[in-house]
N, CA, C and O atoms as a GROMACS GRO file, in nm:
protein
  308
    1MET      N    1   0.068  -0.146  -0.022
    1MET     CA    2   0.003   0.026  -0.002
    1MET      C    3   0.104   0.125   0.028
    1MET      O    4   0.170   0.134   0.132
    2ILE      N    5   0.107   0.200  -0.074
    2ILE     CA    6   0.100   0.366  -0.135
    2ILE      C    7   0.112   0.416   0.023
    2ILE      O    8   0.090   0.328   0.106
    3ASN      N    9   0.139   0.529   0.065
    3ASN     CA   10   0.112   0.563   0.218
    3ASN      C   11   0.186   0.760   0.148
    3ASN      O   12   0.292   0.816   0.176
    4PRO      N   13   0.143   0.777   0.114
    4PRO     CA   14   0.010   0.866   0.122
    4PRO      C   15  -0.042   0.816   0.004
    4PRO      O   16   0.038   0.755  -0.067
    5PRO      N   17  -0.188   0.829  -0.043
    5PRO     CA   18  -0.290   0.781  -0.160
    5PRO      C   19  -0.210   0.845  -0.317
    5PRO      O   20  -0.174   0.961  -0.300
    6ILE      N   21  -0.196   0.822  -0.380
    6ILE     CA   22  -0.149   0.879  -0.496
    6ILE      C   23  -0.291   0.972  -0.495
    6ILE      O   24  -0.288   1.092  -0.466
    7GLU      N   25  -0.401   0.910  -0.527
    7GLU     CA   26  -0.536   1.016  -0.558
    7GLU      C   27  -0.576   1.145  -0.440
    7GLU      O   28  -0.658   1.232  -0.468
    8ASP      N   29  -0.509   1.142  -0.314
    8ASP     CA   30  -0.458   1.229  -0.263
    8ASP      C   31  -0.329   1.356  -0.299
    8ASP      O   32  -0.327   1.479  -0.292
    9VAL      N   33  -0.278   1.300  -0.320
    9VAL     CA   34  -0.128   1.366  -0.377
    9VAL      C   35  -0.187   1.433  -0.503
    9VAL      O   36  -0.157   1.552  -0.513
   10LEU      N   37  -0.251   1.391  -0.585
   10LEU     CA   38  -0.317   1.405  -0.748
   10LEU      C   39  -0.407   1.552  -0.707
   10LEU      O   40  -0.402   1.670  -0.739
   11LYS      N   41  -0.466   1.493  -0.646
   11LYS     CA   42  -0.546   1.666  -0.553
   11LYS      C   43  -0.500   1.725  -0.548
   11LYS      O   44  -0.502   1.798  -0.647
   12THR      N   45  -0.388   1.772  -0.416
   12THR     CA   46  -0.289   1.887  -0.428
   12THR      C   47  -0.150   1.969  -0.549
   12THR      O   48  -0.066   2.059  -0.548
   13ALA      N   49  -0.207   1.859  -0.642
   13ALA     CA   50  -0.095   1.872  -0.711
   13ALA      C   51  -0.104   1.952  -0.813
   13ALA      O   52  -0.030   2.043  -0.850
   14GLY      N   53  -0.216   1.904  -0.863
   14GLY     CA   54  -0.313   1.916  -1.040
   14GLY      C   55  -0.327   1.820  -1.113
   14GLY      O   56  -0.436   1.762  -1.116
   15ASN      N   57  -0.222   1.777  -1.190
   15ASN     CA   58  -0.237   1.639  -1.260
   15ASN      C   59  -0.094   1.562  -1.271
   15ASN      O   60   0.018   1.612  -1.265
   16ARG      N   61  -0.123   1.448  -1.286
   16ARG     CA   62   0.037   1.404  -1.282
   16ARG      C   63   0.208   1.422  -1.324
   16ARG      O   64   0.320   1.391  -1.285
   17PHE      N   65   0.130   1.499  -1.440
   17PHE     CA   66   0.277   1.499  -1.475
   17PHE      C   67   0.355   1.601  -1.413
   17PHE      O   68   0.477   1.613  -1.407
   18THR      N   69   0.278   1.661  -1.375
   18THR     CA   70   0.293   1.827  -1.289
   18THR      C   71   0.310   1.708  -1.136
   18THR      O   72   0.432   1.693  -1.139
   19LEU      N   73   0.277   1.650  -1.054
   19LEU     CA   74   0.332   1.582  -0.958
   19LEU      C   75   0.449   1.504  -0.973
   19LEU      O   76   0.509   1.472  -0.870
   20VAL      N   77   0.482   1.475  -1.059
   20VAL     CA   78   0.621   1.396  -1.128
   20VAL      C   79   0.699   1.427  -1.088
   20VAL      O   80   0.762   1.404  -0.985
   21VAL      N   81   0.715   1.544  -1.238
   21VAL     CA   82   0.804   1.675  -1.180
   21VAL      C   83   0.827   1.765  -1.031
   21VAL      O   84   0.941   1.803  -1.007
   22LEU      N   85   0.736   1.792  -0.951
   22LEU     CA   86   0.718   1.811  -0.855
   22LEU      C   87   0.768   1.713  -0.819
   22LEU      O   88   0.884   1.727  -0.857
   23ALA      N   89   0.760   1.612  -0.766
   23ALA     CA   90   0.843   1.555  -0.664
   23ALA      C   91   0.950   1.456  -0.675
   23ALA      O   92   0.998   1.385  -0.587
   24ALA      N   93   0.976   1.464  -0.791
   24ALA     CA   94   1.120   1.424  -0.834
   24ALA      C   95   1.209   1.550  -0.828
   24ALA      O   96   1.326   1.528  -0.797
   25ARG      N   97   1.169   1.698  -0.855
   25ARG     CA   98   1.256   1.794  -0.810
   25ARG      C   99   1.292   1.759  -0.666
   25ARG      O  100   1.401   1.714  -0.630
   26ARG      N  101   1.145   1.794  -0.554
   26ARG     CA  102   1.159   1.809  -0.444
   26ARG      C  103   1.261   1.666  -0.350
   26ARG      O  104   1.324   1.674  -0.244
   27ALA      N  105   1.241   1.543  -0.443
   27ALA     CA  106   1.309   1.440  -0.413
   27ALA      C  107   1.472   1.449  -0.418
   27ALA      O  108   1.545   1.407  -0.329
   28ARG      N  109   1.512   1.509  -0.534
   28ARG     CA  110   1.658   1.544  -0.543
   28ARG      C  111   1.747   1.701  -0.424
   28ARG      O  112   1.863   1.728  -0.394
   29GLN      N  113   1.620   1.759  -0.396
   29GLN     CA  114   1.673   1.858  -0.355
   29GLN      C  115   1.664   1.758  -0.191
   29GLN      O  116   1.683   1.854  -0.116
   30ILE      N  117   1.652   1.665  -0.118
   30ILE     CA  118   1.636   1.602  -0.018
   30ILE      C  119   1.745   1.538  -0.028
   30ILE      O  120   1.828   1.575   0.055
   31ASN      N  121   1.792   1.419  -0.129
   31ASN     CA  122   1.895   1.364  -0.126
   31ASN      C  123   2.030   1.452  -0.136
   31ASN      O  124   2.139   1.412  -0.094
   32ALA      N  125   1.998   1.633  -0.220
   32ALA     CA  126   2.117   1.669  -0.164
   32ALA      C  127   2.142   1.661  -0.010
   32ALA      O  128   2.234   1.610   0.055
   33TYR      N  129   2.008   1.741   0.034
   33TYR     CA  130   2.061   1.831   0.182
   33TYR      C  131   2.115   1.662   0.246
   33TYR      O  132   2.213   1.647   0.318
   34PHE      N  133   2.043   1.572   0.209
   34PHE     CA  134   2.137   1.447   0.302
   34PHE      C  135   2.293   1.443   0.299
   34PHE      O  136   2.362   1.431   0.401
   35ASN      N  137   2.344   1.455   0.163
   35ASN     CA  138   2.471   1.438   0.064
   35ASN      C  139   2.532   1.498   0.168
   35ASN      O  140   2.621   1.447   0.236
   36GLN      N  141   2.445   1.708   0.193
   36GLN     CA  142   2.597   1.757   0.256
   36GLN      C  143   2.570   1.757   0.424
   36GLN      O  144   2.608   1.857   0.486
   37LEU      N  145   2.544   1.711   0.455
   37LEU     CA  146   2.478   1.738   0.564
   37LEU      C  147   2.606   1.720   0.661
   37LEU      O  148   2.602   1.815   0.739
   38GLY      N  149   2.700   1.654   0.686
   38GLY     CA  150   2.851   1.658   0.715
   38GLY      C  151   2.896   1.792   0.645
   38GLY      O  152   2.897   1.871   0.739
   39GLU      N  153   2.919   1.831   0.580
   39GLU     CA  154   2.978   1.955   0.478
   39GLU      C  155   2.959   2.094   0.570
   39GLU      O  156   3.034   2.191   0.571
   40GLY      N  157   2.822   2.074   0.656
   40GLY     CA  158   2.786   2.177   0.721
   40GLY      C  159   2.771   2.317   0.571
   40GLY      O  160   2.844   2.407   0.612
   41LEU      N  161   2.725   2.354   0.461
   41LEU     CA  162   2.690   2.452   0.385
   41LEU      C  163   2.554   2.462   0.441
   41LEU      O  164   2.523   2.571   0.490
   42GLY      N  165   2.453   2.352   0.443
   42GLY     CA  166   2.303   2.411   0.475
   42GLY      C  167   2.263   2.472   0.325
   42GLY      O  168   2.184   2.562   0.350
   43THR      N  169   2.282   2.465   0.177
   43THR     CA  170   2.205   2.539   0.110
   43THR      C  171   2.062   2.518   0.022
   43THR      O  172   2.003   2.582  -0.065
   44TYR      N  173   2.038   2.359   0.114
   44TYR     CA  174   1.940   2.275   0.071
   44TYR      C  175   1.842   2.266   0.191
   44TYR      O  176   1.885   2.222   0.297
   45ALA      N  177   1.727   2.302   0.182
   45ALA     CA  178   1.588   2.263   0.217
   45ALA      C  179   1.558   2.128   0.317
   45ALA      O  180   1.526   2.018   0.273
   46PRO      N  181   1.576   2.161   0.466
   46PRO     CA  182   1.523   2.031   0.532
   46PRO      C  183   1.399   1.927   0.437
   46PRO      O  184   1.336   1.966   0.339
   47PRO      N  185   1.389   1.770   0.511
   47PRO     CA  186   1.266   1.778   0.462
   47PRO      C  187   1.146   1.863   0.590
   47PRO      O  188   1.163   1.909   0.703
   48GLN      N  189   1.024   1.850   0.498
   48GLN     CA  190   0.949   1.950   0.585
   48GLN      C  191   0.850   1.850   0.647
   48GLN      O  192   0.739   1.882   0.690
   49VAL      N  193   0.903   1.720   0.645
   49VAL     CA  194   0.744   1.625   0.755
   49VAL      C  195   0.802   1.508   0.833
   49VAL      O  196   0.858   1.437   0.749
   50THR      N  197   0.814   1.461   0.939
   50THR     CA  198   0.856   1.389   1.005
   50THR      C  199   0.789   1.225   0.966
   50THR      O  200   0.692   1.168   1.016
   51SER      N  201   0.868   1.186   0.877
   51SER     CA  202   0.835   1.022   0.818
   51SER      C  203   0.897   0.922   0.851
   51SER      O  204   1.009   0.946   0.895
   52GLN      N  205   0.863   0.799   0.847
   52GLN     CA  206   0.895   0.677   0.906
   52GLN      C  207   1.049   0.648   0.738
   52GLN      O  208   1.163   0.608   0.760
   53SER      N  209   0.991   0.685   0.597
   53SER     CA  210   1.016   0.653   0.504
   53SER      C  211   1.164   0.706   0.537
   53SER      O  212   1.191   0.813   0.593
   54ARG      N  213   1.263   0.601   0.488
   54ARG     CA  214   1.405   0.660   0.439
   54ARG      C  215   1.443   0.715   0.267
   54ARG      O  216   1.544   0.757   0.211
   55LYS      N  217   1.299   0.687   0.223
   55LYS     CA  218   1.328   0.706   0.061
   55LYS      C  219   1.290   0.822  -0.001
   55LYS      O  220   1.176   0.810  -0.046
   56ALA      N  221   1.345   0.940  -0.025
   56ALA     CA  222   1.378   1.068  -0.041
   56ALA      C  223   1.249   1.068  -0.120
   56ALA      O  224   1.184   1.172  -0.108
   57LEU      N  225   1.195   0.969  -0.201
   57LEU     CA  226   1.093   1.044  -0.368
   57LEU      C  227   0.977   0.991  -0.268
   57LEU      O  228   0.871   1.020  -0.324
   58SER      N  229   0.944   0.914  -0.123
   58SER     CA  230   0.859   0.930  -0.020
   58SER      C  231   0.834   1.027   0.031
   58SER      O  232   0.724   1.082   0.032
   59ILE      N  233   0.950   1.069   0.089
   59ILE     CA  234   0.943   1.232   0.176
   59ILE      C  235   0.898   1.282   0.089
   59ILE      O  236   0.823   1.367   0.137
   60SER      N  237   0.892   1.288  -0.060
   60SER     CA  238   0.872   1.424  -0.126
   60SER      C  239   0.698   1.388  -0.134
   60SER      O  240   0.610   1.474  -0.127
   61LEU      N  241   0.682   1.278  -0.146
   61LEU     CA  242   0.533   1.282  -0.209
   61LEU      C  243   0.493   1.347  -0.080
   61LEU      O  244   0.442   1.459  -0.094
   62GLU      N  245   0.508   1.286   0.088
   62GLU     CA  246   0.463   1.329   0.184
   62GLU      C  247   0.450   1.461   0.238
   62GLU      O  248   0.376   1.489   0.332
   63GLU      N  249   0.525   1.540   0.175
   63GLU     CA  250   0.580   1.677   0.154
   63GLU      C  251   0.397   1.742   0.087
   63GLU      O  252   0.297   1.792   0.138
   64ILE      N  253   0.437   1.708  -0.029
   64ILE     CA  254   0.289   1.704  -0.110
   64ILE      C  255   0.141   1.717  -0.094
   64ILE      O  256   0.051   1.794  -0.126
   65ALA      N  257   0.154   1.632  -0.046
   65ALA     CA  258   0.035   1.558   0.017
   65ALA      C  259  -0.051   1.651   0.124
   65ALA      O  260  -0.170   1.679   0.132
   66GLU      N  261   0.081   1.690   0.215
   66GLU     CA  262   0.076   1.787   0.331
   66GLU      C  263   0.041   1.942   0.298
   66GLU      O  264   0.012   2.028   0.380
   67GLY      N  265   0.051   1.956   0.164
   67GLY     CA  266   0.120   2.115   0.166
   67GLY      C  267   0.154   2.185   0.210
   67GLY      O  268   0.102   2.285   0.260
   68LYS      N  269   0.288   2.138   0.199
   68LYS     CA  270   0.436   2.199   0.270
   68LYS      C  271   0.496   2.217   0.119
   68LYS      O  272   0.568   2.316   0.109
   69VAL      N  273   0.479   2.124  -0.025
   69VAL     CA  274   0.583   2.204  -0.096
   69VAL      C  275   0.469   2.222  -0.221
   69VAL      O  276   0.399   2.126  -0.253
   70GLU      N  277   0.458   2.354  -0.289
   70GLU     CA  278   0.320   2.408  -0.366
   70GLU      C  279   0.361   2.426  -0.453
   70GLU      O  280   0.444   2.517  -0.453
   71VAL      N  281   0.329   2.345  -0.605
   71VAL     CA  282   0.293   2.388  -0.757
   71VAL      C  283   0.338   2.538  -0.770
   71VAL      O  284   0.256   2.616  -0.722
   72ASP      N  285   0.482   2.612  -0.839
   72ASP     CA  286   0.475   2.750  -0.925
   72ASP      C  287   0.441   2.754  -1.026
   72ASP      O  288   0.521   2.676  -1.079
   73ILE      N  289   0.348   2.803  -1.140
   73ILE     CA  290   0.318   2.752  -1.240
   73ILE      C  291   0.319   2.882  -1.314
   73ILE      O  292   0.220   2.948  -1.345
   74VAL      N  293   0.460   2.911  -1.340
   74VAL     CA  294   0.462   3.070  -1.467
   74VAL      C  295   0.458   3.050  -1.569
   74VAL      O  296   0.524   2.984  -1.650
   75PRO      N  297   0.304   3.161  -1.573
   75PRO     CA  298   0.239   3.169  -1.723
   75PRO      C  299   0.378   3.183  -1.865
   75PRO      O  300   0.480   3.251  -1.865
   76GLU      N  301   0.314   3.075  -1.984
   76GLU     CA  302   0.323   3.124  -2.142
   76GLU      C  303   0.346   3.288  -2.142
   76GLU      O  304   0.275   3.376  -2.091
   77ASP      N  305   0.464   3.299  -2.215
   77ASP     CA  306   0.451   3.465  -2.308
   77ASP      C  307   0.320   3.417  -2.400
   77ASP      O  308   0.270   3.494  -2.482
   0.00000   0.00000   0.00000
């Protein structure tokens, strides 16, 4: 069973293509945060939710479902 349910996450993101891009970008940021922890740089935002999961993609989906990560759509010219 996927936690959170994909249907709940889709309601927040709008459509599945936006969800894929948003979750992948946030997962990369979370991976970069964990990789730079020992260096003391602090350039990436830490995970915004407390999660049982150890996988960055699952953490990013939980953040999206809780509304901690928002979609910023730039209108085309």
